[in-house]
C-alpha positions as CSV (number, residue, x, y, z in Angstrom):
1,M,13.0,75.5,3.2
2,V,12.9,72.5,0.8
3,S,11.3,69.3,2.0
4,Y,10.8,66.0,0.2
5,K,8.8,64.4,3.0
6,G,5.6,62.9,1.7
7,F,6.7,62.6,-1.9
8,D,5.1,59.6,-3.6
9,V,4.7,57.7,-0.3
10,K,2.9,54.4,-0.6
11,C,2.4,52.0,2.2
12,I,1.1,48.4,2.6
13,T,-0.1,46.5,5.7
14,M,1.8,43.4,6.5
15,T,1.5,40.8,9.3
16,C,4.0,38.8,11.2
17,V,3.0,35.4,12.6
18,D,6.3,33.8,13.2
19,V,7.9,36.5,15.3
20,L,6.7,38.3,18.4
21,P,5.4,41.7,17.4
22,D,7.9,43.4,19.7
23,N,10.7,42.1,17.5
24,I,9.9,44.4,14.6
25,E,9.9,48.2,15.3
26,V,9.3,51.4,13.5
27,G,12.4,52.1,11.4
28,D,13.2,48.4,10.7
29,F,13.7,47.3,7.1
30,V,11.6,44.3,6.4
31,T,11.1,41.7,3.6
32,A,8.4,39.1,3.1
33,D,8.3,35.3,3.2
34,Q,6.4,33.3,0.7
35,S,3.1,33.9,2.5
36,G,3.6,37.7,2.5
37,N,4.4,37.8,6.2
38,A,6.9,40.5,7.3
39,F,10.3,39.7,8.9
40,L,13.5,41.6,9.5
41,A,15.7,42.0,6.4
42,Q,18.9,40.0,6.8
43,E,22.3,41.6,6.6
44,G,23.4,42.1,3.0
45,K,19.9,41.3,1.6
46,P,17.4,43.5,-0.2
47,F,14.3,44.7,1.6
48,V,10.6,45.4,0.7
49,G,10.3,48.6,2.7
50,V,10.6,50.2,6.1
51,V,8.1,49.9,9.0
52,V,6.5,53.3,9.7
53,A,3.8,52.1,12.2
54,V,3.1,49.0,14.4
55,K,-0.2,47.9,15.9
56,D,-0.2,44.4,17.5
57,N,1.2,42.2,14.8
58,Y,0.2,44.5,11.9
59,Y,2.9,46.6,10.3
60,T,2.5,49.6,8.0
61,V,5.4,49.3,5.6
62,Q,6.4,52.2,3.4
63,V,7.3,50.7,0.0
64,S,7.6,53.8,-2.1
65,G,8.5,57.5,-1.8
66,Y,11.0,59.6,0.1
67,Y,12.6,58.3,3.3
68,E,15.6,59.3,5.4
69,I,18.0,56.6,6.4
70,N,21.1,55.9,8.4
71,Y,23.8,54.2,6.3
72,S,27.1,52.5,6.9
73,G,30.2,52.3,4.7
74,E,31.3,54.7,2.0
75,A,29.2,57.7,0.9
76,L,26.3,56.5,-1.3
77,P,26.3,57.2,-5.0
78,V,23.2,58.8,-6.7
79,Y,21.9,55.3,-7.7
80,A,22.7,52.6,-5.1
81,R,21.7,49.0,-4.6
82,L,20.8,49.4,-1.0
83,V,20.6,46.4,1.3
84,A,20.2,45.9,5.1
85,N,23.3,46.3,7.2
86,K,22.3,46.3,10.8
87,R,18.9,47.0,12.3
88,K,17.6,50.4,10.9
89,I,20.9,50.9,8.9
90,L,21.4,50.4,5.2
91,Q,24.5,50.0,3.0
92,N,25.4,50.1,-0.6
93,G,25.4,46.4,-1.8
94,G,27.4,47.3,-4.9
95,S,27.1,45.3,-8.1
96,T,27.3,41.9,-6.4
97,V,23.7,41.9,-5.1
98,T,20.3,41.6,-6.9
99,A,18.7,44.5,-5.0
100,P,16.9,47.2,-7.0
101,Y,18.6,50.5,-7.5
102,R,17.4,53.3,-5.2
103,T,17.8,57.0,-5.9
104,V,19.9,58.8,-3.3
105,L,18.8,62.5,-3.2
106,W,21.3,63.7,-0.6
107,V,24.1,62.4,1.6
108,D,25.5,63.7,4.9
109,S,28.8,61.9,5.1
110,A,29.6,63.3,8.6
111,E,26.3,62.1,10.1
112,K,26.0,59.0,7.9
113,R,22.5,59.9,6.8
114,A,20.9,60.1,3.4
115,G,17.5,60.9,1.8
116,I,16.4,58.2,-0.6
117,L,13.5,57.3,-2.9
118,L,12.2,53.8,-2.2
């Protein structure tokens, strides 16, 4: 069996002071404000990473490495500018957004899931 889990994973710790800790959950895509505090990525906007652990108002955010996502819209190309869609779901932002390209390793069009490199 082939597995990409654990490849090049890098995480950072972020805090959230403006939102109740219960508002951000494991699996949420987050971005940062000017002070470095975490908040949910807005629809159609880029994200910093995905929350992989929560303790009070501290969030472990995976910013690099392999991660499996749910996506919406058309099947993802090999290189996609992924942006937030709904909570815990990404979409291809196309060429109209300034999000960085992410590598898409595999796509399951029936289940709307994909394995990506952050």
